All heavy atoms as a GROMACS GRO file, in nm:
protein
  525
    1MET      N    1   2.348   0.795   3.897
    1MET     CA    2   2.451   0.894   3.890
    1MET      C    3   2.495   0.937   4.030
    1MET      O    4   2.611   0.968   4.049
    1MET     CB    5   2.403   1.014   3.807
    1MET     CG    6   2.385   0.980   3.659
    1MET     SD    7   2.529   0.909   3.578
    1MET     CE    8   2.643   1.044   3.577
    2GLU      N    9   2.401   0.933   4.126
    2GLU     CA   10   2.440   0.964   4.265
    2GLU      C   11   2.539   0.861   4.316
    2GLU      O   12   2.636   0.897   4.384
    2GLU     CB   13   2.317   0.968   4.355
    2GLU     CG   14   2.229   1.088   4.332
    2GLU     CD   15   2.107   1.088   4.423
    2GLU    OE1   16   2.117   1.036   4.536
    2GLU    OE2   17   2.003   1.139   4.381
    3LEU      N   18   2.516   0.734   4.286
    3LEU     CA   19   2.608   0.629   4.328
    3LEU      C   20   2.744   0.650   4.262
    3LEU      O   21   2.848   0.636   4.328
    3LEU     CB   22   2.553   0.492   4.294
    3LEU     CG   23   2.644   0.373   4.325
    3LEU    CD1   24   2.677   0.367   4.474
    3LEU    CD2   25   2.579   0.244   4.279
    4LEU      N   26   2.746   0.682   4.136
    4LEU     CA   27   2.872   0.707   4.066
    4LEU      C   28   2.948   0.822   4.130
    4LEU      O   29   3.069   0.813   4.152
    4LEU     CB   30   2.847   0.735   3.918
    4LEU     CG   31   2.971   0.766   3.835
    4LEU    CD1   32   3.074   0.654   3.843
    4LEU    CD2   33   2.931   0.794   3.692
    5GLU      N   34   2.880   0.929   4.165
    5GLU     CA   35   2.945   1.042   4.230
    5GLU      C   36   3.002   1.002   4.366
    5GLU      O   37   3.113   1.043   4.402
    5GLU     CB   38   2.848   1.159   4.246
    5GLU     CG   39   2.813   1.226   4.114
    5GLU     CD   40   2.935   1.273   4.036
    5GLU    OE1   41   3.026   1.334   4.097
    5GLU    OE2   42   2.941   1.246   3.915
    6GLN      N   43   2.929   0.920   4.440
    6GLN     CA   44   2.977   0.872   4.569
    6GLN      C   45   3.102   0.786   4.552
    6GLN      O   46   3.199   0.800   4.627
    6GLN     CB   47   2.868   0.794   4.642
    6GLN     CG   48   2.911   0.746   4.778
    6GLN     CD   49   2.801   0.669   4.849
    6GLN    OE1   50   2.690   0.655   4.799
    6GLN    NE2   51   2.832   0.616   4.965
    7ILE      N   52   3.100   0.699   4.454
    7ILE     CA   53   3.216   0.613   4.427
    7ILE      C   54   3.338   0.698   4.388
    7ILE      O   55   3.449   0.673   4.434
    7ILE     CB   56   3.183   0.510   4.317
    7ILE    CG1   57   3.084   0.406   4.372
    7ILE    CG2   58   3.309   0.442   4.266
    7ILE    CD1   59   3.023   0.316   4.267
    8LYS      N   60   3.316   0.800   4.306
    8LYS     CA   61   3.426   0.885   4.263
    8LYS      C   62   3.487   0.964   4.379
    8LYS      O   63   3.608   0.991   4.377
    8LYS     CB   64   3.379   0.980   4.152
    8LYS     CG   65   3.359   0.909   4.021
    8LYS     CD   66   3.294   0.987   3.909
    8LYS     CE   67   3.294   1.132   3.908
    8LYS     NZ   68   3.226   1.192   3.793
    9THR      N   69   3.408   0.998   4.478
    9THR     CA   70   3.463   1.071   4.592
    9THR      C   71   3.526   0.978   4.695
    9THR      O   72   3.610   1.021   4.774
    9THR     CB   73   3.355   1.157   4.662
    9THR    OG1   74   3.250   1.073   4.708
    9THR    CG2   75   3.301   1.264   4.570
   10THR      N   76   3.489   0.850   4.693
   10THR     CA   77   3.539   0.753   4.790
   10THR      C   78   3.666   0.683   4.741
   10THR      O   79   3.756   0.654   4.820
   10THR     CB   80   3.433   0.648   4.822
   10THR    OG1   81   3.314   0.714   4.865
   10THR    CG2   82   3.479   0.552   4.930
   11TYR      N   83   3.673   0.655   4.611
   11TYR     CA   84   3.782   0.576   4.554
   11TYR      C   85   3.858   0.657   4.448
   11TYR      O   86   3.805   0.752   4.392
   11TYR     CB   87   3.728   0.447   4.491
   11TYR     CG   88   3.653   0.361   4.588
   11TYR    CD1   89   3.514   0.361   4.591
   11TYR    CD2   90   3.721   0.279   4.678
   11TYR    CE1   91   3.444   0.282   4.681
   11TYR    CE2   92   3.652   0.199   4.768
   11TYR     CZ   93   3.513   0.201   4.769
   11TYR     OH   94   3.445   0.123   4.858
   12ALA      N   95   3.979   0.611   4.420
   12ALA     CA   96   4.058   0.671   4.312
   12ALA      C   97   4.004   0.616   4.180
   12ALA      O   98   4.030   0.502   4.143
   12ALA     CB   99   4.205   0.636   4.328
   13VAL      N  100   3.926   0.697   4.110
   13VAL     CA  101   3.860   0.655   3.987
   13VAL      C  102   3.916   0.735   3.870
   13VAL      O  103   3.926   0.857   3.877
   13VAL     CB  104   3.707   0.677   3.997
   13VAL    CG1  105   3.639   0.647   3.865
   13VAL    CG2  106   3.649   0.593   4.108
   14ASN      N  107   3.953   0.665   3.764
   14ASN     CA  108   3.995   0.732   3.641
   14ASN      C  109   3.868   0.770   3.565
   14ASN      O  110   3.805   0.685   3.503
   14ASN     CB  111   4.084   0.641   3.558
   14ASN     CG  112   4.133   0.707   3.431
   14ASN    OD1  113   4.080   0.810   3.388
   14ASN    ND2  114   4.234   0.649   3.371
   15THR      N  115   3.830   0.894   3.570
   15THR     CA  116   3.704   0.938   3.509
   15THR      C  117   3.710   0.936   3.357
   15THR      O  118   3.606   0.953   3.292
   15THR     CB  119   3.665   1.078   3.558
   15THR    OG1  120   3.770   1.169   3.529
   15THR    CG2  121   3.636   1.075   3.708
   16ASN      N  122   3.827   0.911   3.299
   16ASN     CA  123   3.837   0.896   3.153
   16ASN      C  124   3.808   0.753   3.109
   16ASN      O  125   3.803   0.726   2.990
   16ASN     CB  126   3.976   0.937   3.105
   16ASN     CG  127   4.001   1.084   3.124
   16ASN    OD1  128   3.913   1.166   3.099
   16ASN    ND2  129   4.119   1.118   3.169
   17GLN      N  130   3.790   0.663   3.207
   17GLN     CA  131   3.766   0.524   3.175
   17GLN      C  132   3.644   0.470   3.249
   17GLN      O  133   3.648   0.364   3.311
   17GLN     CB  134   3.888   0.439   3.209
   17GLN     CG  135   4.007   0.470   3.124
   17GLN     CD  136   4.126   0.382   3.157
   17GLN    OE1  137   4.138   0.330   3.268
   17GLN    NE2  138   4.212   0.362   3.061
   18LEU      N  139   3.534   0.539   3.239
   18LEU     CA  140   3.408   0.492   3.297
   18LEU      C  141   3.329   0.419   3.190
   18LEU      O  142   3.304   0.474   3.082
   18LEU     CB  143   3.327   0.608   3.352
   18LEU     CG  144   3.387   0.684   3.469
   18LEU    CD1  145   3.298   0.802   3.506
   18LEU    CD2  146   3.405   0.593   3.588
   19TYR      N  147   3.290   0.296   3.220
   19TYR     CA  148   3.219   0.213   3.123
   19TYR      C  149   3.083   0.173   3.177
   19TYR      O  150   3.068   0.147   3.296
   19TYR     CB  151   3.301   0.088   3.091
   19TYR     CG  152   3.440   0.121   3.044
   19TYR    CD1  153   3.548   0.109   3.129
   19TYR    CD2  154   3.462   0.166   2.915
   19TYR    CE1  155   3.676   0.140   3.087
   19TYR    CE2  156   3.590   0.199   2.871
   19TYR     CZ  157   3.697   0.185   2.958
   19TYR     OH  158   3.822   0.217   2.916
   20LEU      N  159   2.986   0.165   3.087
   20LEU     CA  160   2.851   0.121   3.123
   20LEU      C  161   2.827  -0.019   3.069
   20LEU      O  162   2.866  -0.049   2.956
   20LEU     CB  163   2.746   0.212   3.058
   20LEU     CG  164   2.719   0.346   3.120
   20LEU    CD1  165   2.627   0.427   3.029
   20LEU    CD2  166   2.658   0.331   3.255
   21GLY      N  167   2.760  -0.101   3.144
   21GLY     CA  168   2.722  -0.233   3.098
   21GLY      C  169   2.594  -0.277   3.165
   21GLY      O  170   2.571  -0.245   3.282
   22GLY      N  171   2.509  -0.345   3.092
   22GLY     CA  172   2.385  -0.394   3.150
   22GLY      C  173   2.315  -0.491   3.057
   22GLY      O  174   2.331  -0.485   2.935
   23HIS      N  175   2.238  -0.582   3.116
   23HIS     CA  176   2.166  -0.684   3.041
   23HIS      C  177   2.016  -0.669   3.062
   23HIS      O  178   1.971  -0.644   3.173
   23HIS     CB  179   2.212  -0.823   3.089
   23HIS     CG  180   2.138  -0.934   3.024
   23HIS    ND1  181   2.034  -0.998   3.086
   23HIS    CD2  182   2.152  -0.992   2.904
   23HIS    CE1  183   1.988  -1.093   3.006
   23HIS    NE2  184   2.058  -1.090   2.895
   24SER      N  185   1.940  -0.685   2.955
   24SER     CA  186   1.794  -0.679   2.957
   24SER      C  187   1.748  -0.541   3.004
   24SER      O  188   1.778  -0.443   2.938
   24SER     CB  189   1.738  -0.793   3.043
   24SER     OG  190   1.599  -0.806   3.020
   25MET      N  191   1.678  -0.531   3.116
   25MET     CA  192   1.638  -0.397   3.163
   25MET      C  193   1.762  -0.312   3.193
   25MET      O  194   1.759  -0.190   3.178
   25MET     CB  195   1.550  -0.407   3.288
   25MET     CG  196   1.408  -0.451   3.258
   25MET     SD  197   1.322  -0.344   3.140
   25MET     CE  198   1.305  -0.194   3.235
   26GLY      N  199   1.870  -0.376   3.234
   26GLY     CA  200   1.995  -0.304   3.253
   26GLY      C  201   2.049  -0.249   3.122
   26GLY      O  202   2.112  -0.143   3.119
   27GLY      N  203   2.022  -0.319   3.012
   27GLY     CA  204   2.060  -0.269   2.879
   27GLY      C  205   1.984  -0.143   2.845
   27GLY      O  206   2.040  -0.048   2.789
   28TYR      N  207   1.856  -0.139   2.881
   28TYR     CA  208   1.778  -0.017   2.862
   28TYR      C  209   1.835   0.096   2.948
   28TYR      O  210   1.842   0.211   2.905
   28TYR     CB  211   1.631  -0.040   2.900
   28TYR     CG  212   1.551  -0.111   2.794
   28TYR    CD1  213   1.539  -0.249   2.795
   28TYR    CD2  214   1.486  -0.040   2.694
   28TYR    CE1  215   1.466  -0.316   2.699
   28TYR    CE2  216   1.412  -0.106   2.597
   28TYR     CZ  217   1.402  -0.243   2.599
   28TYR     OH  218   1.330  -0.307   2.504
   29GLY      N  219   1.877   0.061   3.069
   29GLY     CA  220   1.938   0.159   3.158
   29GLY      C  221   2.067   0.215   3.101
   29GLY      O  222   2.095   0.334   3.113
   30VAL      N  223   2.146   0.129   3.037
   30VAL     CA  224   2.270   0.174   2.973
   30VAL      C  225   2.238   0.277   2.867
   30VAL      O  226   2.299   0.385   2.863
   30VAL     CB  227   2.347   0.055   2.911
   30VAL    CG1  228   2.457   0.103   2.818
   30VAL    CG2  229   2.404  -0.034   3.019
   31TRP      N  230   2.142   0.247   2.781
   31TRP     CA  231   2.106   0.341   2.674
   31TRP      C  232   2.056   0.473   2.734
   31TRP      O  233   2.088   0.581   2.684
   31TRP     CB  234   2.000   0.281   2.583
   31TRP     CG  235   2.049   0.174   2.491
   31TRP    CD1  236   2.013   0.043   2.492
   31TRP    CD2  237   2.144   0.187   2.384
   31TRP    NE1  238   2.077  -0.025   2.393
   31TRP    CE2  239   2.158   0.061   2.325
   31TRP    CE3  240   2.217   0.294   2.332
   31TRP    CZ2  241   2.243   0.038   2.216
   31TRP    CZ3  242   2.301   0.271   2.224
   31TRP    CH2  243   2.314   0.145   2.168
   32ASP      N  244   1.976   0.463   2.838
   32ASP     CA  245   1.920   0.582   2.900
   32ASP      C  246   2.029   0.670   2.961
   32ASP      O  247   2.032   0.792   2.936
   32ASP     CB  248   1.817   0.543   3.006
   32ASP     CG  249   1.748   0.665   3.066
   32ASP    OD1  250   1.680   0.737   2.990
   32ASP    OD2  251   1.765   0.689   3.187
   33LEU      N  252   2.117   0.611   3.040
   33LEU     CA  253   2.226   0.689   3.100
   33LEU      C  254   2.318   0.747   2.993
   33LEU      O  255   2.362   0.861   3.004
   33LEU     CB  256   2.308   0.603   3.196
   33LEU     CG  257   2.247   0.580   3.333
   33LEU    CD1  258   2.327   0.476   3.410
   33LEU    CD2  259   2.239   0.710   3.410
   34LEU      N  260   2.344   0.670   2.889
   34LEU     CA  261   2.430   0.717   2.782
   34LEU      C  262   2.368   0.835   2.709
   34LEU      O  263   2.436   0.932   2.674
   34LEU     CB  264   2.457   0.603   2.685
   34LEU     CG  265   2.570   0.623   2.587
   34LEU    CD1  266   2.701   0.654   2.658
   34LEU    CD2  267   2.585   0.499   2.501
   35ALA      N  268   2.238   0.831   2.687
   35ALA     CA  269   2.169   0.943   2.621
   35ALA      C  270   2.168   1.067   2.709
   35ALA      O  271   2.182   1.179   2.660
   35ALA     CB  272   2.026   0.902   2.586
   36ARG      N  273   2.154   1.048   2.840
   36ARG     CA  274   2.147   1.162   2.932
   36ARG      C  275   2.284   1.221   2.966
   36ARG      O  276   2.297   1.341   2.989
   36ARG     CB  277   2.079   1.120   3.062
   36ARG     CG  278   1.933   1.088   3.047
   36ARG     CD  279   1.880   1.032   3.178
   36ARG     NE  280   1.749   0.975   3.164
   36ARG     CZ  281   1.640   1.026   3.220
   36ARG    NH1  282   1.647   1.134   3.293
   36ARG    NH2  283   1.524   0.967   3.203
   37TYR      N  284   2.386   1.135   2.973
   37TYR     CA  285   2.520   1.178   3.016
   37TYR      C  286   2.627   1.125   2.920
   37TYR      O  287   2.718   1.054   2.961
   37TYR     CB  288   2.549   1.127   3.158
   37TYR     CG  289   2.442   1.163   3.257
   37TYR    CD1  290   2.346   1.070   3.294
   37TYR    CD2  291   2.438   1.289   3.314
   37TYR    CE1  292   2.246   1.102   3.385
   37TYR    CE2  293   2.339   1.322   3.406
   37TYR     CZ  294   2.244   1.228   3.441
   37TYR     OH  295   2.146   1.261   3.531
   38PRO      N  296   2.621   1.158   2.792
   38PRO     CA  297   2.713   1.099   2.695
   38PRO      C  298   2.859   1.135   2.718
   38PRO      O  299   2.947   1.058   2.682
   38PRO     CB  300   2.663   1.153   2.561
   38PRO     CG  301   2.593   1.280   2.596
   38PRO     CD  302   2.532   1.256   2.731
   39HIS      N  303   2.887   1.250   2.779
   39HIS     CA  304   3.025   1.292   2.798
   39HIS      C  305   3.086   1.235   2.926
   39HIS      O  306   3.203   1.259   2.955
   39HIS     CB  307   3.034   1.444   2.799
   39HIS     CG  308   2.980   1.505   2.673
   39HIS    ND1  309   3.041   1.486   2.550
   39HIS    CD2  310   2.871   1.579   2.649
   39HIS    CE1  311   2.971   1.549   2.458
   39HIS    NE2  312   2.866   1.605   2.515
   40THR      N  313   3.010   1.155   2.998
   40THR     CA  314   3.057   1.095   3.124
   40THR      C  315   3.126   0.962   3.101
   40THR      O  316   3.217   0.926   3.174
   40THR     CB  317   2.938   1.075   3.220
   40THR    OG1  318   2.876   1.202   3.242
   40THR    CG2  319   2.982   1.017   3.353
   41PHE      N  320   3.087   0.891   2.996
   41PHE     CA  321   3.132   0.753   2.978
   41PHE      C  322   3.221   0.735   2.855
   41PHE      O  323   3.198   0.795   2.751
   41PHE     CB  324   3.010   0.661   2.968
   41PHE     CG  325   2.923   0.671   3.089
   41PHE    CD1  326   2.807   0.748   3.088
   41PHE    CD2  327   2.958   0.606   3.206
   41PHE    CE1  328   2.727   0.760   3.201
   41PHE    CE2  329   2.879   0.617   3.320
   41PHE     CZ  330   2.764   0.694   3.317
   42ALA      N  331   3.323   0.649   2.871
   42ALA     CA  332   3.415   0.620   2.761
   42ALA      C  333   3.356   0.520   2.663
   42ALA      O  334   3.384   0.526   2.544
   42ALA     CB  335   3.547   0.568   2.816
   43ALA      N  336   3.276   0.428   2.714
   43ALA     CA  337   3.220   0.323   2.629
   43ALA      C  338   3.099   0.261   2.698
   43ALA      O  339   3.079   0.279   2.818
   43ALA     CB  340   3.323   0.215   2.599
   44ALA      N  341   3.021   0.187   2.619
   44ALA     CA  342   2.902   0.123   2.673
   44ALA      C  343   2.881  -0.013   2.608
   44ALA      O  344   2.912  -0.031   2.489
   44ALA     CB  345   2.779   0.211   2.650
   45ILE      N  346   2.827  -0.107   2.688
   45ILE     CA  347   2.796  -0.241   2.638
   45ILE      C  348   2.655  -0.277   2.682
   45ILE      O  349   2.634  -0.339   2.786
   45ILE     CB  350   2.897  -0.345   2.691
   45ILE    CG1  351   3.039  -0.303   2.660
   45ILE    CG2  352   2.867  -0.483   2.633
   45ILE    CD1  353   3.145  -0.386   2.728
   46PRO      N  354   2.554  -0.235   2.604
   46PRO     CA  355   2.418  -0.276   2.635
   46PRO      C  356   2.389  -0.414   2.573
   46PRO      O  357   2.426  -0.440   2.459
   46PRO     CB  358   2.332  -0.168   2.569
   46PRO     CG  359   2.417  -0.117   2.456
   46PRO     CD  360   2.560  -0.134   2.499
   47VAL      N  361   2.328  -0.502   2.651
   47VAL     CA  362   2.293  -0.636   2.604
   47VAL      C  363   2.142  -0.650   2.615
   47VAL      O  364   2.086  -0.638   2.724
   47VAL     CB  365   2.365  -0.744   2.687
   47VAL    CG1  366   2.328  -0.883   2.636
   47VAL    CG2  367   2.515  -0.723   2.685
   48CYS      N  368   2.077  -0.676   2.503
   48CYS     CA  369   1.932  -0.699   2.499
   48CYS      C  370   1.852  -0.581   2.554
   48CYS      O  371   1.754  -0.599   2.624
   48CYS     CB  372   1.894  -0.826   2.573
   48CYS     SG  373   1.970  -0.974   2.505
   49GLY      N  374   1.894  -0.461   2.525
   49GLY     CA  375   1.819  -0.342   2.564
   49GLY      C  376   1.786  -0.261   2.441
   49GLY      O  377   1.831  -0.292   2.332
   50GLY      N  378   1.709  -0.159   2.458
   50GLY     CA  379   1.672  -0.075   2.344
   50GLY      C  380   1.661   0.069   2.387
   50GLY      O  381   1.666   0.102   2.505
   51THR      N  382   1.648   0.155   2.287
   51THR     CA  383   1.635   0.298   2.313
   51THR      C  384   1.561   0.364   2.199
   51THR      O  385   1.537   0.304   2.095
   51THR     CB  386   1.773   0.363   2.334
   51THR    OG1  387   1.755   0.496   2.384
   51THR    CG2  388   1.854   0.368   2.206
   52ASP      N  389   1.530   0.487   2.218
   52ASP     CA  390   1.467   0.570   2.115
   52ASP      C  391   1.577   0.614   2.018
   52ASP      O  392   1.673   0.678   2.059
   52ASP     CB  393   1.402   0.691   2.183
   52ASP     CG  394   1.336   0.787   2.086
   52ASP    OD1  395   1.344   0.765   1.962
   52ASP    OD2  396   1.278   0.885   2.133
   53ILE      N  397   1.565   0.580   1.890
   53ILE     CA  398   1.670   0.614   1.794
   53ILE      C  399   1.687   0.764   1.777
   53ILE      O  400   1.790   0.809   1.729
   53ILE     CB  401   1.646   0.547   1.657
   53ILE    CG1  402   1.515   0.593   1.594
   53ILE    CG2  403   1.652   0.396   1.670
   53ILE    CD1  404   1.498   0.549   1.451
   54ASN      N  405   1.590   0.842   1.819
   54ASN     CA  406   1.604   0.987   1.812
   54ASN      C  407   1.710   1.039   1.909
   54ASN      O  408   1.754   1.153   1.897
   54ASN     CB  409   1.471   1.056   1.839
   54ASN     CG  410   1.370   1.025   1.732
   54ASN    OD1  411   1.401   1.028   1.613
   54ASN    ND2  412   1.248   0.994   1.772
   55LYS      N  413   1.751   0.957   2.004
   55LYS     CA  414   1.855   0.995   2.100
   55LYS      C  415   1.995   0.959   2.051
   55LYS      O  416   2.093   0.991   2.116
   55LYS     CB  417   1.829   0.927   2.234
   55LYS     CG  418   1.699   0.969   2.298
   55LYS     CD  419   1.676   0.894   2.427
   55LYS     CE  420   1.543   0.935   2.489
   55LYS     NZ  421   1.516   0.858   2.612
   56ALA      N  422   2.004   0.893   1.938
   56ALA     CA  423   2.133   0.844   1.888
   56ALA      C  424   2.235   0.956   1.863
   56ALA      O  425   2.354   0.937   1.886
   56ALA     CB  426   2.112   0.764   1.760
   57GLN      N  427   2.191   1.069   1.820
   57GLN     CA  428   2.281   1.180   1.791
   57GLN      C  429   2.365   1.217   1.913
   57GLN      O  430   2.484   1.246   1.900
   57GLN     CB  431   2.200   1.302   1.743
   57GLN     CG  432   2.284   1.419   1.698
   57GLN     CD  433   2.361   1.393   1.570
   57GLN    OE1  434   2.328   1.302   1.494
   57GLN    NE2  435   2.462   1.472   1.546
   58SER      N  436   2.306   1.214   2.031
   58SER     CA  437   2.380   1.253   2.152
   58SER      C  438   2.484   1.149   2.192
   58SER      O  439   2.575   1.180   2.269
   58SER     CB  440   2.283   1.275   2.268
   58SER     OG  441   2.222   1.154   2.306
   59MET      N  442   2.474   1.027   2.139
   59MET     CA  443   2.564   0.918   2.178
   59MET      C  444   2.671   0.887   2.076
   59MET      O  445   2.754   0.800   2.097
   59MET     CB  446   2.483   0.790   2.201
   59MET     CG  447   2.375   0.799   2.303
   59MET     SD  448   2.290   0.640   2.313
   59MET     CE  449   2.123   0.690   2.284
   60LYS      N  450   2.674   0.958   1.966
   60LYS     CA  451   2.759   0.917   1.854
   60LYS      C  452   2.909   0.923   1.881
   60LYS      O  453   2.985   0.858   1.811
   60LYS     CB  454   2.725   0.997   1.728
   60LYS     CG  455   2.765   1.142   1.732
   60LYS     CD  456   2.727   1.211   1.604
   60LYS     CE  457   2.781   1.352   1.602
   60LYS     NZ  458   2.749   1.416   1.476
   61GLN      N  459   2.953   0.994   1.980
   61GLN     CA  460   3.095   1.004   2.011
   61GLN      C  461   3.144   0.898   2.110
   61GLN      O  462   3.262   0.891   2.141
   61GLN     CB  463   3.129   1.144   2.064
   61GLN     CG  464   3.100   1.255   1.966
   61GLN     CD  465   3.178   1.241   1.836
   61GLN    OE1  466   3.294   1.202   1.836
   61GLN    NE2  467   3.115   1.271   1.725
   62VAL      N  468   3.051   0.815   2.159
   62VAL     CA  469   3.086   0.713   2.259
   62VAL      C  470   3.099   0.577   2.191
   62VAL      O  471   3.016   0.541   2.108
   62VAL     CB  472   2.978   0.705   2.370
   62VAL    CG1  473   3.013   0.601   2.474
   62VAL    CG2  474   2.958   0.842   2.433
   63ALA      N  475   3.203   0.503   2.227
   63ALA     CA  476   3.221   0.368   2.174
   63ALA      C  477   3.113   0.278   2.232
   63ALA      O  478   3.094   0.274   2.354
   63ALA     CB  479   3.359   0.313   2.211
   64ILE      N  480   3.040   0.208   2.144
   64ILE     CA  481   2.929   0.122   2.188
   64ILE      C  482   2.944  -0.014   2.122
   64ILE      O  483   2.962  -0.024   2.001
   64ILE     CB  484   2.792   0.182   2.150
   64ILE    CG1  485   2.774   0.318   2.215
   64ILE    CG2  486   2.680   0.086   2.189
   64ILE    CD1  487   2.652   0.394   2.165
   65ARG      N  488   2.935  -0.120   2.203
   65ARG     CA  489   2.930  -0.256   2.152
   65ARG      C  490   2.796  -0.311   2.198
   65ARG      O  491   2.778  -0.346   2.314
   65ARG     CB  492   3.044  -0.338   2.209
   65ARG     CG  493   3.046  -0.484   2.173
   65ARG     CD  494   3.073  -0.511   2.027
   65ARG     NE  495   3.210  -0.482   1.995
   65ARG     CZ  496   3.290  -0.565   1.933
   65ARG    NH1  497   3.246  -0.682   1.893
   65ARG    NH2  498   3.412  -0.530   1.907
   66ALA      N  499   2.698  -0.315   2.109
   66ALA     CA  500   2.563  -0.356   2.144
   66ALA      C  501   2.539  -0.501   2.102
   66ALA      O  502   2.577  -0.542   1.993
   66ALA     CB  503   2.460  -0.266   2.077
   67TYR      N  504   2.476  -0.577   2.190
   67TYR     CA  505   2.442  -0.718   2.164
   67TYR      C  506   2.292  -0.736   2.183
   67TYR      O  507   2.232  -0.673   2.268
   67TYR     CB  508   2.515  -0.811   2.262
   67TYR     CG  509   2.663  -0.812   2.247
   67TYR    CD1  510   2.742  -0.729   2.326
   67TYR    CD2  511   2.726  -0.896   2.156
   67TYR    CE1  512   2.880  -0.730   2.314
   67TYR    CE2  513   2.863  -0.897   2.143
   67TYR     CZ  514   2.939  -0.814   2.222
   67TYR     OH  515   3.076  -0.815   2.210
   68HIS      N  516   2.238  -0.823   2.099
   68HIS     CA  517   2.098  -0.857   2.118
   68HIS      C  518   2.072  -1.001   2.078
   68HIS      O  519   2.128  -1.050   1.986
   68HIS     CB  520   2.008  -0.765   2.036
   68HIS     CG  521   1.864  -0.772   2.078
   68HIS    ND1  522   1.823  -0.735   2.204
   68HIS    CD2  523   1.754  -0.815   2.014
   68HIS    CE1  524   1.693  -0.753   2.213
   68HIS    NE2  525   1.649  -0.803   2.099
   0.00000   0.00000   0.00000
């Protein structure tokens, strides 16, 4: 999230179109960031990652395309 904040202050970023993507451990990272900051991202694409289903409620408003 620190890197994202730095990018947003350095570049012209449309904060309504922030997307998460990651594969394997990166897929776990996608789920984790999405659970912690659901209102930050427009959509997420986790590939081969997993999460605690108890966190699903916080992510229900975000478009997710999950692959495994």
